[in-house]
C-alpha positions as CSV (number, residue, x, y, z in Angstrom):
1,X,0.0,0.0,0.0
2,X,2.9,2.3,0.8
3,X,4.4,1.6,-2.6
4,X,1.0,2.3,-4.2
5,X,0.7,5.7,-2.5
6,X,4.3,6.6,-3.3
7,X,3.8,5.7,-6.9
8,X,0.7,7.8,-7.1
9,X,2.5,10.8,-5.6
10,X,5.4,10.5,-8.1
11,X,3.0,10.2,-11.0
12,X,1.0,13.2,-9.7
13,X,4.1,15.4,-9.5
14,X,5.0,14.3,-13.1
15,X,1.5,15.2,-14.3
16,X,1.7,18.6,-12.6
17,X,5.0,19.3,-14.2
18,X,3.6,18.5,-17.7
19,X,0.6,20.7,-17.0
20,X,2.8,23.6,-15.9
21,X,5.2,23.3,-18.8
22,X,2.4,23.0,-21.4
23,X,0.5,26.0,-20.0
24,X,3.6,28.1,-19.8
25,X,4.6,27.3,-23.5
26,X,1.0,27.8,-24.9
27,X,0.5,31.0,-22.9
28,X,3.7,32.6,-24.4
29,X,3.0,31.1,-27.9
30,X,-0.2,33.2,-28.2
31,X,0.5,36.6,-30.0
32,X,0.4,39.7,-27.8
33,X,1.4,40.4,-24.2
34,X,0.0,41.5,-20.9
35,X,0.8,45.2,-21.5
36,X,-0.6,45.4,-25.1
37,X,-3.4,47.9,-24.9
38,X,-5.5,49.8,-27.4
39,X,-3.4,52.9,-26.5
40,X,0.2,52.1,-27.1
41,X,2.5,52.7,-24.0
42,X,5.6,54.8,-24.4
43,X,8.6,52.5,-25.0
44,X,10.3,53.6,-21.8
45,X,7.3,52.6,-19.7
46,X,7.0,49.3,-21.5
47,X,10.6,48.5,-21.0
48,X,10.3,49.2,-17.2
49,X,7.2,47.0,-17.0
50,X,9.0,44.2,-18.8
51,X,12.0,44.6,-16.5
52,X,9.8,44.7,-13.4
53,X,8.1,41.4,-14.3
54,X,11.2,39.7,-15.9
55,X,9.6,39.6,-19.3
56,X,12.8,40.8,-20.9
57,X,14.5,37.6,-19.9
58,X,14.9,34.7,-22.3
59,X,11.9,32.3,-22.2
60,X,13.9,29.4,-20.7
61,X,15.1,31.7,-17.9
62,X,11.5,32.8,-17.2
63,X,10.4,29.2,-17.1
64,X,13.1,28.1,-14.6
65,X,12.4,31.2,-12.5
66,X,8.7,30.3,-12.4
67,X,9.5,26.7,-11.4
68,X,11.8,28.0,-8.6
69,X,9.1,30.3,-7.2
70,X,6.4,27.5,-7.7
71,X,8.6,25.2,-5.6
72,X,8.3,27.8,-2.8
73,X,4.5,28.1,-3.3
74,X,4.9,31.6,-4.7
75,X,2.7,32.3,-7.8
76,X,4.3,35.7,-8.2
77,X,2.7,39.2,-8.5
78,X,-0.4,39.8,-10.6
79,X,0.3,41.8,-13.8
80,X,-3.1,43.5,-13.7
81,X,-4.1,43.8,-10.0
82,X,-1.5,46.3,-8.8
83,X,-0.2,45.5,-5.4
84,X,-1.8,42.1,-5.2
85,X,-0.1,38.7,-5.5
86,X,-1.6,35.8,-7.3
87,X,-1.6,33.9,-3.9
88,X,-3.9,36.6,-2.5
89,X,-6.2,36.5,-5.5
90,X,-6.5,32.7,-5.3
91,X,-7.2,32.9,-1.5
92,X,-10.0,35.4,-2.0
93,X,-11.6,33.7,-5.0
94,X,-11.2,30.1,-3.9
95,X,-13.1,30.7,-0.7
96,X,-16.2,31.6,-2.7
97,X,-15.7,28.8,-5.3
98,X,-15.1,26.2,-2.7
99,X,-18.3,27.2,-0.8
100,X,-20.3,27.1,-4.1
101,X,-18.7,23.8,-5.2
102,X,-19.1,22.2,-1.7
103,X,-22.8,23.0,-1.6
104,X,-23.3,21.7,-5.1
105,X,-21.5,18.4,-4.4
106,X,-23.4,18.0,-1.1
107,X,-26.8,18.5,-2.9
108,X,-25.8,16.2,-5.8
109,X,-24.7,13.4,-3.4
110,X,-27.7,13.6,-1.1
111,X,-30.2,13.9,-3.9
112,X,-28.6,11.4,-6.2
113,X,-28.1,8.7,-3.6
114,X,-31.6,9.0,-2.3
115,X,-33.2,9.1,-5.8
116,X,-31.1,6.1,-6.8
117,X,-32.0,4.0,-3.7
118,X,-35.7,4.8,-4.1
119,X,-35.6,3.9,-7.8
120,X,-33.9,0.6,-7.1
121,X,-36.3,-0.4,-4.3
122,X,-39.2,0.5,-6.6
123,X,-37.7,-1.0,-9.8
124,X,-40.2,-1.0,-12.7
125,X,-42.8,1.1,-10.9
126,X,-43.8,4.7,-11.8
127,X,-41.4,6.3,-9.3
128,X,-38.5,4.4,-10.9
129,X,-39.5,5.8,-14.4
130,X,-39.8,9.3,-12.9
131,X,-36.3,9.1,-11.4
132,X,-34.8,7.7,-14.6
133,X,-36.5,10.4,-16.8
134,X,-35.2,13.1,-14.4
135,X,-31.7,11.6,-14.7
136,X,-31.9,11.5,-18.5
137,X,-32.9,15.2,-18.6
138,X,-30.3,16.1,-16.1
139,X,-27.6,14.5,-18.2
140,X,-28.7,16.0,-21.4
141,X,-29.1,19.7,-20.3
142,X,-25.8,21.6,-19.8
143,X,-25.4,23.6,-16.5
144,X,-25.4,27.0,-18.3
145,X,-28.8,26.2,-19.9
146,X,-30.2,25.3,-16.5
147,X,-28.8,28.5,-15.1
148,X,-30.4,30.6,-17.9
149,X,-33.8,28.9,-17.5
150,X,-33.7,29.4,-13.7
151,X,-32.8,33.1,-14.0
152,X,-35.6,33.6,-16.5
153,X,-38.2,31.8,-14.4
154,X,-37.2,32.6,-10.8
155,X,-35.5,35.9,-11.1
156,X,-37.1,37.6,-14.1
157,X,-40.6,36.1,-14.4
158,X,-41.5,35.1,-10.8
159,X,-39.1,37.5,-9.1
160,X,-38.6,35.2,-6.0
161,X,-34.8,35.0,-6.2
162,X,-32.0,37.5,-7.0
163,X,-30.5,37.2,-10.5
164,X,-26.9,37.2,-9.4
165,X,-24.1,38.2,-7.0
166,X,-23.0,36.3,-3.9
167,X,-23.2,36.5,-0.1
168,X,-26.8,35.5,0.9
169,X,-28.5,32.1,1.0
170,X,-31.0,33.3,-1.6
171,X,-28.2,34.2,-4.0
172,X,-26.7,30.7,-3.7
173,X,-29.9,28.8,-4.6
174,X,-29.8,29.1,-8.4
175,X,-26.0,28.6,-8.8
176,X,-26.0,25.5,-6.6
177,X,-29.0,23.9,-8.4
178,X,-27.3,24.7,-11.8
179,X,-24.1,23.0,-10.8
180,X,-25.7,20.1,-8.9
181,X,-28.4,18.9,-11.4
182,X,-26.1,17.1,-13.8
183,X,-23.9,15.3,-11.2
184,X,-27.1,14.4,-9.3
185,X,-28.5,12.7,-12.4
186,X,-25.3,10.7,-12.8
187,X,-25.2,9.6,-9.2
188,X,-28.8,8.5,-9.3
189,X,-28.2,6.3,-12.3
190,X,-25.0,4.8,-10.7
191,X,-26.7,4.1,-7.4
192,X,-29.9,2.7,-9.0
193,X,-28.0,0.3,-11.3
194,X,-25.6,-0.8,-8.5
195,X,-28.3,-1.2,-5.9
196,X,-30.4,-3.4,-8.2
197,X,-27.4,-5.7,-8.7
198,X,-26.4,-5.8,-5.0
199,X,-30.0,-6.5,-3.9
200,X,-29.8,-9.8,-5.9
201,X,-26.6,-11.0,-4.2
202,X,-26.6,-14.0,-1.9
203,X,-25.5,-12.1,1.2
204,X,-28.6,-9.9,0.9
205,X,-30.8,-13.0,0.7
206,X,-29.0,-14.3,3.8
207,X,-29.6,-11.1,5.7
208,X,-33.3,-11.3,4.8
209,X,-33.4,-14.9,6.0
210,X,-31.9,-13.8,9.3
211,X,-34.8,-11.4,9.8
212,X,-32.8,-8.2,9.7
213,X,-34.9,-5.1,9.3
214,X,-35.4,-3.9,5.7
215,X,-33.8,-0.5,6.5
216,X,-30.7,-2.2,7.9
217,X,-30.4,-4.4,4.8
218,X,-30.9,-1.4,2.5
219,X,-28.7,1.3,4.1
220,X,-26.1,-0.8,5.9
221,X,-25.5,-3.9,3.8
222,X,-26.7,-3.0,0.3
223,X,-25.8,0.7,0.0
224,X,-22.3,0.3,1.3
225,X,-21.5,-2.0,-1.6
226,X,-23.6,0.0,-4.1
227,X,-21.9,3.2,-3.3
228,X,-18.6,2.1,-4.7
229,X,-19.2,3.5,-8.3
230,X,-20.2,6.9,-6.7
231,X,-16.9,7.0,-4.8
232,X,-15.1,6.4,-8.1
233,X,-17.1,9.2,-9.6
234,X,-16.1,11.7,-6.8
235,X,-12.9,12.6,-8.5
236,X,-14.5,13.5,-11.9
237,X,-17.4,15.0,-10.0
238,X,-15.0,17.4,-8.2
239,X,-13.4,18.3,-11.5
240,X,-16.7,18.8,-13.2
241,X,-18.0,21.0,-10.5
242,X,-14.9,23.1,-10.2
243,X,-14.5,23.6,-14.0
244,X,-18.2,24.0,-14.5
245,X,-18.3,26.7,-11.9
246,X,-16.3,28.9,-14.3
247,X,-19.3,29.4,-16.5
248,X,-21.8,29.6,-13.6
249,X,-19.7,32.2,-11.8
250,X,-19.8,34.3,-14.9
251,X,-23.5,34.0,-15.4
252,X,-24.3,34.9,-11.8
253,X,-21.5,37.4,-11.4
254,X,-20.0,35.4,-8.5
255,X,-16.5,36.7,-7.5
256,X,-14.9,33.2,-7.4
257,X,-11.9,31.5,-9.0
258,X,-13.7,30.9,-12.3
259,X,-14.3,34.6,-12.8
260,X,-10.7,35.4,-11.9
261,X,-9.5,32.7,-14.4
262,X,-11.6,34.1,-17.2
263,X,-10.5,37.7,-16.4
264,X,-6.8,36.6,-16.3
265,X,-7.1,35.2,-19.8
266,X,-8.8,38.3,-21.1
267,X,-6.2,40.5,-19.5
268,X,-3.3,38.2,-20.5
269,X,-2.2,38.2,-16.9
270,X,0.5,35.6,-17.2
271,X,1.0,34.9,-13.5
272,X,-2.7,34.7,-12.8
273,X,-3.3,32.3,-15.6
274,X,-0.5,30.1,-14.4
275,X,-1.5,30.3,-10.8
276,X,-5.1,29.4,-11.3
277,X,-4.3,26.6,-13.7
278,X,-1.7,25.1,-11.3
279,X,-3.9,25.5,-8.3
280,X,-6.9,23.8,-10.0
281,X,-4.6,21.0,-11.2
282,X,-3.3,20.3,-7.7
283,X,-6.9,20.2,-6.4
284,X,-7.9,17.7,-9.1
285,X,-4.8,15.5,-8.6
286,X,-5.4,15.5,-4.8
287,X,-9.1,14.7,-5.3
288,X,-8.3,11.7,-7.5
289,X,-5.7,10.5,-5.0
290,X,-8.2,10.8,-2.2
291,X,-10.8,8.8,-4.2
292,X,-8.3,5.9,-4.7
293,X,-7.5,5.8,-1.0
294,X,-11.2,6.0,0.0
295,X,-12.1,3.3,-2.5
296,X,-9.5,1.0,-1.0
297,X,-10.8,1.7,2.4
298,X,-14.4,1.0,1.6
299,X,-13.8,-2.2,-0.4
300,X,-11.5,-4.6,1.6
301,X,-10.9,-6.7,-1.6
302,X,-9.0,-3.8,-3.1
303,X,-7.0,-3.2,0.0
304,X,-6.0,-6.9,0.1
305,X,-5.1,-6.9,-3.5
306,X,-2.9,-3.8,-3.1
307,X,-1.2,-5.3,-0.1
308,X,-0.5,-8.5,-2.0
309,X,0.9,-6.6,-4.9
310,X,3.2,-4.6,-2.6
């Protein structure tokens, strides 16, 4: 198991290095620069800015300098937010994005697991068909379409919720629903399919023969095994919610990381682009690593297999 974790950490660092290198190269390959504006700056000012941010260095030297600072968890100063470092921008924006994403994941997990269990226990009945229809719709409709429809219905037409901004529970309702609907549909389908299969296993029949309560059989014995596909999905779910929040934050004018990322690309803020990309990459790598460890913890067969391979 130790060898497994060590191997995953090494491969994660290699993946992060590839992401950093590709982002750095692509960012500098695009024509233009962070100080290119409609009104051309005097050459002396432009030279001073390039010198201030080391843009007058050769590209390989800028790359090594960035890696050195990155190794010290320093994303550097922002080119556009004067007096602010990228670390400060990430700290401010991520607090909002993490809150939004955490609520969306919680809603998706709770709603998806409950819907999947109910559909499996009522297989073939009307409620099963309703849940599966909802899941199909949730999978087919993108989050930005859901957000647009919600804004039109609840904010513009019925006027029961604010159309945007962030800070109150009412302002969080529509962004959370927009982000959670798709993952909730996926989880409901996973749980429903897995539960139907688990409920036919011999150990469930044995539990029933022993006279265990139906609730104990369903939520202790069956759900623990049926939840494994959902745990596997947690990594991609985290990635989907975080990257999906970019668009949702723009629609609802939420001051999170997604909005900062979009603005950094528009402004050609090199250090902000690199900082947000690296930060999100680290989050996704850690999420996938955590999923592997949780998966091995929940399923003893995997833990035994890993131990034997070590």
